[in-house]
C-alpha angles and dihedrals in degrees: 000000000000115000095189114121113249110245090207106120089214096057113147121228133183119210124193139173140176098181095148136011092304128040141201142206135211138194120224124201116184108312097343139077100231103176132025130177140173119231114253114273089214094079143028119276090242090064100034104042101077096042089048091052090051091050092049093049089046090054089052090053090052091050099249115151125185128147103199149098101279117136132238124196146172117327117180091202096054107036101103109084092176092067098029123119090212124124113284115218128232092224142006126225125199138177104236099188174141101287143078111358092220094042094050092050091051094048096044093046091051093047093048094047096047095042091050092048093047092040093232132132128255128231112208120210133191111246097223092050089050092053090050092050094046093065108117106260091002110178094194112122137174090218107103096216095054112120098217124154109196122095112207131203117192122194126185123183119250132180123291094021093299121139134214101225131193125183116195126189126164112257094018132092113256114263106220125173148140107248138179125255090254093053090046093052090048092051093048091049089053091048091049088054092047091049090051091052092046092050091048091049091051093058108111092012097091090117093053115094110245092236090059095056109097093359093123090064091052095250121095091191101049094097095037123108122243122251115212127204143151128078107011092207092061090058097042092053090060092068092228111130111252093227090060092058096042093244114204121194116225109252100172129059113265090236086074089068091044089054096047092051092043092056090057093047095043092052089053092050093247097149135138135216108251091237090062097050113110134163118261104219096172089218141030119274121255090258092051092049090056093054113105117250114261 
């Protein structure tokens, strides 16, 4: 199997994720995500993922193109990818974690199996980064020279009140961690205070271009408010009012973010052999924690 990225600008990629209870998939063509769909909420991801992929690839073959939040679900007539005449991608992208233990296993297993069968490489993507990039109109970028203004905080629920947290600011490395409920509440309180200060500083500066604010200090985002997204429950449990942290509901499937990040990595040749792809749980499962130490 060749792991070299295909230089063809019309390379086809398939992105998938089951970060939470529901998942989504996306189709990549060249440097764009051209179709994006959520898995049907009527069934479990384990039973809907493969049929949904087949439907999406079939739509690509028929020329349909629609980046949006429509759903695809089980289809008894299009569930066998091995015998399908659908488009076959040049690479697969998958969110490997953190997230739901069951969901990550499903997504990674599907990506490994399909990539191995199709003899194509896999692009692995961090889940929190994918959520940040899937925000509609998200300006967050991994490219260091991007002049983006928004600061994004992503929170995903974990067991025992813990939170998978990702802080994203242009020009800085992402800060990703598993933190306690107390740490999470403290961070959100600090962000609420920062947002209040940023909003106060912006009064009377409506005529000043956003890129100019804070530019003298060398950081175009320093005076910008945070935008928070992810699992709403994780934020509500903190007790911090959502309006104080500029909460933004996710409107696009998370596979959109997986696809955007995968395009960048694939073009740089940052691919992985399917055999080496494993979920990144960030912590042991409940069963593993109960096992006695050796």
